[in-house]
DOKETI-294063 format. One line per 10 residues: number of its first residue (from 1); their letters; for each residue x, y, z of C-alpha. Coordinates in steps of 0.2 Angstrom, whole numbers. Example, Ala and Ser with C-alpha at 12.3 -4.5 7.8 and 13.67 -1.06 7.14 Angstrom:
<recs>
1	AS	62/-22/39; 68/-5/36;
</recs>
This chain:
<recs>
1	XXXXXXXXXX	283/436/-192; 295/432/-176; 283/439/-164; 269/427/-169; 280/412/-168; 286/418/-151; 268/419/-144; 260/404/-153; 246/396/-146; 248/381/-158;
11	XXXXXXXXXX	266/375/-155; 273/381/-138; 291/372/-130; 286/363/-115; 299/374/-104; 285/389/-108; 265/390/-104; 253/389/-119; 248/408/-119; 232/411/-110;
21	XXXXXXXXXX	230/393/-104; 233/394/-86; 246/381/-85; 257/379/-70; 275/373/-68; 277/356/-64; 292/347/-53; 303/345/-69; 301/364/-73; 290/361/-88;
31	XXXXXXXXXX	271/367/-90; 256/357/-87; 238/359/-79; 234/357/-61; 221/345/-56; 207/350/-46; 206/344/-26; 194/331/-29; 205/322/-43; 220/325/-31;
41	XXXXXXXXXX	210/315/-18; 207/301/-30; 224/300/-34; 229/300/-16; 216/286/-11; 222/275/-25; 241/279/-27; 245/285/-9; 261/295/-5; 272/282/2;
51	XXXXXXXXXX	290/284/-4; 285/302/-12; 289/303/-31; 304/306/-40; 303/324/-38; 293/325/-20; 299/319/-5; 286/308/5; 284/321/18; 280/336/8;
61	XXXXXXXXXX	269/326/-3; 259/319/11; 256/337/17; 251/342/1; 238/329/0; 231/333/18; 229/350/14; 220/347/-3; 209/335/6; 205/346/21;
71	XXXXXXXXXX	197/359/8; 187/345/0; 181/342/17; 176/360/18; 169/360/0; 157/343/3; 161/331/17; 148/319/13; 155/318/-4; 172/316/3;
81	XXXXXXXXXX	168/301/15; 157/293/1; 172/293/-11; 184/286/2; 170/271/6; 170/268/-12; 188/267/-16; 190/256/0; 176/244/-2; 178/242/-21;
91	XXXXXXXXXX	196/236/-18; 202/251/-31; 218/254/-22; 232/242/-20; 234/248/-1; 220/253/10; 231/264/21; 226/280/12; 208/278/14; 211/275/33;
101	XXXXXXXXXX	220/291/34; 207/300/25; 194/293/35; 203/300/50; 205/317/42; 186/318/40; 183/313/57; 194/327/64; 192/341/52; 174/339/45;
111	XXXXXXXXXX	159/347/51; 146/339/63; 138/329/48; 154/325/40; 162/318/57; 145/308/60; 146/301/42; 165/296/44; 162/287/61; 147/278/54;
121	XXXXXXXXXX	158/273/39; 171/265/51; 168/247/48; 166/249/31; 183/255/29; 192/248/43; 187/230/41; 201/222/50; 210/224/67; 225/231/58;
131	XXXXXXXXXX	214/244/49; 206/249/64; 224/250/73; 230/260/59; 213/273/61; 217/274/80; 235/278/76; 230/292/64; 216/300/73; 226/301/89;
141	XXXXXXXXXX	238/313/80; 222/324/74; 209/325/88; 204/320/106; 194/305/110; 177/312/111; 160/302/115; 156/300/97; 174/292/93; 173/280/107;
151	XXXXXXXXXX	155/274/103; 161/272/85; 174/259/91; 163/251/103; 151/248/89; 166/242/78; 168/227/92; 149/225/97; 142/225/79; 152/209/73;
161	XXXXXXXXXX	148/192/77; 159/184/91; 164/171/79; 171/185/68; 178/195/81; 186/180/90; 196/178/73; 201/197/72; 207/197/90; 217/181/87;
171	XXXXXXXXXX	224/187/70; 228/204/73; 233/206/92; 241/222/90; 251/232/77; 260/249/77; 259/252/97; 240/248/98; 231/233/105; 213/228/107;
181	XXXXXXXXXX	215/229/125; 220/248/122; 205/251/111; 193/242/124; 199/253/138; 197/269/128; 179/265/121; 172/254/135; 159/245/125; 144/237/135;
191	XXXXXXXXXX	144/219/128; 132/215/115; 130/196/121; 137/185/135; 151/178/124; 155/197/119; 158/199/138; 168/184/140; 179/188/125; 182/206/131;
201	XXXXXXXXXX	187/199/148; 201/188/140; 207/204/129; 209/215/145; 213/205/160; 219/188/150; 204/178/159; 196/164/150; 180/159/159; 168/153/143;
211	XXXXXXXXXX	172/142/127; 180/153/115; 187/139/102; 199/150/93; 206/157/109; 206/141/117; 215/133/104; 229/148/104; 232/143/122; 234/123/118;
221	XXXXXXXXXX	245/129/104; 258/135/118; 258/118/127; 268/102/124; 261/93/109; 267/85/93; 268/94/77; 255/83/69; 243/87/86; 246/105/83;
231	XXXXXXXXXX	243/104/63; 227/94/67; 221/108/77; 225/122/65; 215/111/52; 200/107/63; 197/126/69; 203/133/52; 216/144/61; 225/158/52;
241	XXXXXXXXXX	244/159/50; 246/175/61; 240/166/77; 253/153/77; 268/152/87; 283/157/75; 293/139/78; 276/132/70; 279/142/53; 294/131/48;
251	XXXXXXXXXX	284/115/49; 277/106/32; 263/98/41; 257/114/48; 257/123/31; 248/110/23; 235/113/37; 235/131/35; 233/129/15; 215/120/17;
261	XXXXXXXXXX	206/136/23; 219/149/18; 211/166/12; 216/171/-5; 227/187/0; 237/176/12; 238/162/-1; 245/175/-14; 258/182/0; 263/166/7;
271	XXXXXXXXXX	268/156/-10; 285/158/-6; 284/150/11; 273/136/3; 287/131/-8; 301/134/4; 294/122/15; 293/109/1; 274/109/1; 271/117/-16;
281	XXXXXXXXXX	283/109/-28; 283/104/-46; 267/92/-49; 263/91/-31; 245/89/-25; 247/106/-15; 253/115/-31; 237/108/-40; 226/116/-26; 236/132/-26;
291	XXXXXXXXXX	234/134/-45; 215/130/-44; 212/143/-29; 222/156/-38; 212/153/-54; 195/156/-45; 190/173/-51; 175/175/-39; 186/172/-24; 198/185/-32;
301	XXXXXXXXXX	184/197/-33; 177/194/-16; 194/195/-8; 196/211/-16; 214/207/-22; 222/220/-32; 230/216/-49; 245/226/-44; 247/215/-29; 246/199/-39;
311	XXXXXXXXXX	259/207/-52; 270/210/-36; 267/192/-29; 271/185/-46; 288/195/-48; 293/191/-30; 287/171/-32; 295/169/-48; 312/177/-42; 313/163/-29;
321	XXXXXXXXXX	318/174/-14; 310/186/-3; 310/205/-4; 314/203/15; 324/189/25; 335/177/17; 323/164/12; 324/156/-4; 314/143/-14; 311/135/-31;
331	XXXXXXXXXX	297/143/-40; 283/131/-49; 279/136/-66; 260/131/-65; 260/143/-50; 268/158/-59; 257/154/-75; 241/154/-62; 247/172/-55; 249/178/-74;
341	XXXXXXXXXX	230/172/-77; 224/181/-61; 231/198/-66; 218/198/-79; 205/191/-70; 206/204/-58; 201/217/-70; 181/213/-71; 170/214/-86; 183/222/-97;
351	XXXXXXXXXX	175/225/-115; 183/230/-130; 178/247/-138; 184/241/-156; 193/257/-156; 210/261/-165; 222/265/-151; 239/272/-148; 245/267/-130; 259/278/-123;
361	XXXXXXXXXX	271/271/-110; 282/284/-101; 298/276/-98; 308/292/-93; 318/293/-78; 306/301/-66; 295/286/-70; 308/274/-65; 312/284/-50; 294/282/-43;
371	XXXXXXXXXX	290/268/-33; 273/260/-33; 265/264/-16; 269/250/-3; 276/237/-16; 295/236/-15; 304/232/-30; 293/239/-43; 292/257/-51; 279/266/-60;
381	XXXXXXXXXX	286/262/-77; 284/243/-74; 267/245/-67; 262/256/-82; 267/241/-94; 258/229/-84; 242/239/-84; 244/242/-104; 243/223/-105; 225/223/-100;
391	XXXXXXXXXX	224/234/-117; 232/221/-127; 221/208/-121; 206/216/-126; 209/228/-139; 217/220/-156; 219/238/-165; 233/245/-152; 250/252/-156; 261/253/-142;
401	XXXXXXXXXX	274/267/-140; 286/268/-126; 294/286/-125; 305/297/-114; 312/311/-127; 311/298/-141; 299/286/-147; 302/267/-144; 288/257/-154; 284/241/-145;
411	XXXXXXXXXX	275/224/-149; 265/220/-135; 254/204/-136; 241/198/-124; 251/181/-126; 266/187/-120; 270/184/-101; 267/199/-88; 284/198/-81; 292/198/-98;
421	XXXXXXXXXX	284/214/-103; 288/221/-86; 306/217/-88; 306/224/-106; 300/240/-101; 313/241/-86; 327/240/-101; 318/254/-110; 321/273/-110; 327/282/-94;
431	XXXXXXXXXX	330/299/-100; 319/315/-101; 301/317/-103; 291/323/-118; 273/317/-116; 269/323/-134; 280/310/-142; 267/297/-144; 256/309/-154; 269/317/-164;
441	XXXXXXXXXX	277/299/-169; 258/295/-175; 257/310/-185; 275/306/-193; 270/288/-196; 253/292/-201; 245/280/-188; 227/281/-188; 220/282/-170; 204/286/-163;
451	XXXXXXXXXX	211/288/-146; 228/291/-138; 230/283/-120; 246/289/-111; 252/282/-94; 264/296/-86; 268/305/-70; 264/322/-81; 282/327/-77; 285/333/-95;
461	XXXXXXXXXX	297/347/-99; 307/342/-116; 298/344/-132; 295/358/-145; 276/356/-142; 264/353/-128; 254/337/-129; 238/347/-129; 244/356/-145; 250/340/-151;
471	XXXXXXXXXX	233/332/-150; 225/346/-159; 237/346/-173; 234/327/-175; 215/331/-176; 219/343/-191; 233/333/-200; 224/317/-199; 205/322/-201; 202/311/-185;
481	XXXXXXXXXX	193/318/-170; 205/309/-158; 202/307/-140; 215/309/-127; 217/298/-110; 229/303/-97; 232/290/-84; 241/296/-69; 255/284/-62; 262/296/-48;
491	XXXXXXXXXX	251/307/-35; 259/324/-39; 244/338/-43; 248/337/-63; 240/333/-80; 246/335/-98; 226/335/-104; 218/352/-106; 204/354/-93; 194/364/-108;
501	XXXXXXXXXX	195/349/-120; 180/338/-120; 190/325/-129; 202/323/-113; 199/311/-99; 210/311/-83; 211/294/-74; 221/286/-60; 234/272/-65; 230/259/-52;
511	XXXXXXXXXX	213/259/-51; 205/242/-57; 190/252/-65; 202/261/-77; 200/249/-92; 181/250/-90; 181/270/-88; 191/272/-103; 181/261/-112; 165/270/-108;
521	XXXX	174/287/-113; 179/280/-130; 163/274/-134; 154/289/-130;
</recs>
């Protein structure tokens, strides 16, 4: 009967909701499910809302996330703060900014217990001076500077050993209109030690009446001395790049001194500068040192270096020019290879499931139009391919299918270079979106699979059948109780996975825990 076909729960065009499903319209005017507010919070903390998405502007997206976050706060404030701390401390997000903003929300909109928990968590989320300035900027837009907030800021300074605090003050003098002088004047901390008092006096009044070696070195770097003498001082006191006068950053001797004690994150970000000054070149001693340091998996872990940050560094360095400015350099192949290996090393303890997988990579126009938060020059389509390579490295029984409104079967091997796969996907697709395609393709080609893992922004609208209906059909036709994992690559509030299906898992795309979480789900 025509009526039954028009009102079918087994096959419904994606431009219409599945009858009785509770689906909502997404930004592309297709029908999907809305995720709950706690999933929205996780997506915001990991993906952020910077630059918006293909369909949603940055301002509206941020407002939507803020409203959803406040609802989470009202429901369970302590759970909210714990989730923020977990994402921030574990290095699960490419950038810490969303976590800082969320902590400011908790300190302003939570109940008394939540506000207290947020302020106690301040040093765990805001680990550097820049983080603290970002928090101050955000919190001032939301609330006044009450006693509790002032005490929390004072504790941030007093609880740090002077040696660590001195580096923070020297390295992050001011950002975003805030300085340590501003915060000390607001917080009025009672110095924990005599050296704290001396440091606070220098910050507020510029008077140095004691022995603070890093601050003293900063003053000496301004004096008339040779580059060699200044480089020796940098080496002796292990000074960071940020405390040096700009003119010294053009000197090879200075970069050589910096390299000896350069933190991992700074090293990855400054590879171009190290090559531009001629220090890191083919077969040079410095290049060998850089390769060794980047290859240290334990240092990567401790530095909380996110794999997407490594990917961004590799693409930038291999390109031979910065995304900002006019600097150019000759990339060193061994350094690019080290970054390629470091990408995999950043995913700790990834174990093979032994399952048969079909991995679907959304290469539609909306994925290409949505940028990876905070990383210029990379879109979600490219990042999805990078994340998929981890699967290729651990799961030998994987079929890869890129898709928009068509299927593009692809051979992806762990032996391929990361940047080559990213470029391959950048040239693939670009049309509309039908997230059912990887499943219907597997039905058509009779591909046996224990699970489908789909990287998408869930802005699906095109197909004759919803992905949730396609997975049901696959199970029936193939006789395999296949699972569906939906990996969100954008911060919208949608998912293609049916919340009523126990065989469906929703996770967030740029989270370093994704391979482990997916593996546990597939083994269960």
